[in-house]
C-alpha positions in Angstrom: 81.4 97.0 76.6 82.8 99.7 79.0 85.3 98.5 81.6 83.8 98.8 85.0 85.5 100.8 87.7 87.2 98.6 90.3 85.6 98.9 93.8 87.0 98.2 97.2 83.9 96.3 98.3 82.2 93.6 96.2 78.6 94.5 95.7 76.0 93.2 93.3 76.1 96.1 90.8 79.8 95.8 90.5 79.6 92.0 90.3 77.1 92.2 87.5 79.1 94.7 85.5 82.4 92.8 86.0 80.8 89.4 85.0 79.2 91.0 81.9 82.6 92.7 81.0 84.4 89.3 81.4 81.9 87.6 79.1 79.7 85.8 81.7 76.0 85.9 82.4 75.4 88.3 85.3 71.8 87.1 85.9 72.5 84.7 88.8 74.2 87.4 91.0 72.1 88.2 94.0 72.2 91.4 96.1 73.8 89.6 99.0 76.8 88.2 97.1 80.4 88.8 98.0 83.7 87.5 96.7 83.0 83.9 97.8 79.8 83.6 95.9 81.4 85.1 92.8 84.1 82.5 93.0 81.6 79.6 93.5 79.4 80.7 90.6 82.0 81.8 88.1 85.2 79.7 88.5 85.6 79.8 84.8 86.0 83.6 84.9 88.7 83.7 87.6 91.7 84.0 85.2 89.9 86.8 83.3 89.1 88.5 86.6 92.7 88.3 87.7 93.7 89.9 84.4 91.2 92.7 85.0 92.5 93.4 88.5 96.1 93.3 87.3 95.4 96.0 84.7 92.8 98.3 86.4 93.8 101.8 87.3 90.7 102.7 89.3 89.4 101.9 92.8 91.3 99.5 95.0 92.8 96.6 93.0 95.1 95.9 95.9 92.1 95.0 98.1 90.5 93.1 95.3 93.7 91.0 94.9 93.7 90.2 98.6 90.0 89.1 98.3 90.6 87.0 95.3 93.4 85.2 97.1 91.5 84.8 100.3 88.1 83.9 98.8 88.4 83.0 95.2 91.3 80.6 94.8 93.8 83.0 93.3 97.4 82.4 94.3 99.2 84.3 97.1 102.0 85.1 94.6 99.6 86.6 92.1 97.9 88.8 94.7 101.3 90.0 96.1 102.3 91.0 92.5 99.0 93.0 92.0 99.5 94.7 95.3 103.1 95.6 94.5 102.1 97.0 91.1 98.8 98.7 91.9 98.6 102.4 91.2 95.6 103.1 93.5 94.1 101.8 96.7 95.0 100.9 100.2 98.2 98.9 99.6 99.3 98.6 103.2 96.0 97.3 104.5 95.8 94.7 101.7 99.4 93.7 102.4 98.6 93.4 106.1 95.6 91.1 105.4 97.8 89.1 103.0 100.3 88.6 105.8 97.8 87.8 108.4 95.4 85.6 106.5 97.1 84.3 103.3 100.7 83.5 104.4 102.6 86.4 102.9 105.9 87.1 104.7 106.5 89.8 107.3 109.4 90.9 105.1 107.1 91.4 102.1 104.6 93.4 104.2 107.5 95.6 105.6 108.6 96.3 102.0 105.0 97.4 101.0 104.5 99.4 104.2 107.8 101.2 103.7 106.6 102.4 100.3 103.4 103.7 101.7 104.1 105.0 105.2 101.0 107.2 105.3 98.9 104.0 105.0 100.6 101.8 107.6 
């Protein structure tokens, strides 16, 4: 199965592709789903989804990591690491949201923002 391109916004088509790629049944996914519904329906796929976002080189894995931490039960530390290592996406915005909503430190945000001054 082809690896789906990472997106910045969770939408049903991406969710179905991701779940199928991770080995789950995408049939239950409804058009209105977002990260929270994904987490509630597929808790057994969270670790596989984390691995996918850790290794993807398309789209916005930094934002996906924030969403996974905020809505899906992934750890703050995991999401910070994904944001630090991501090769594409809006790193500074994801870092800002991690600081504002998930308890990441201001010092951590400043480090990310300094690396990407055009985004902050």
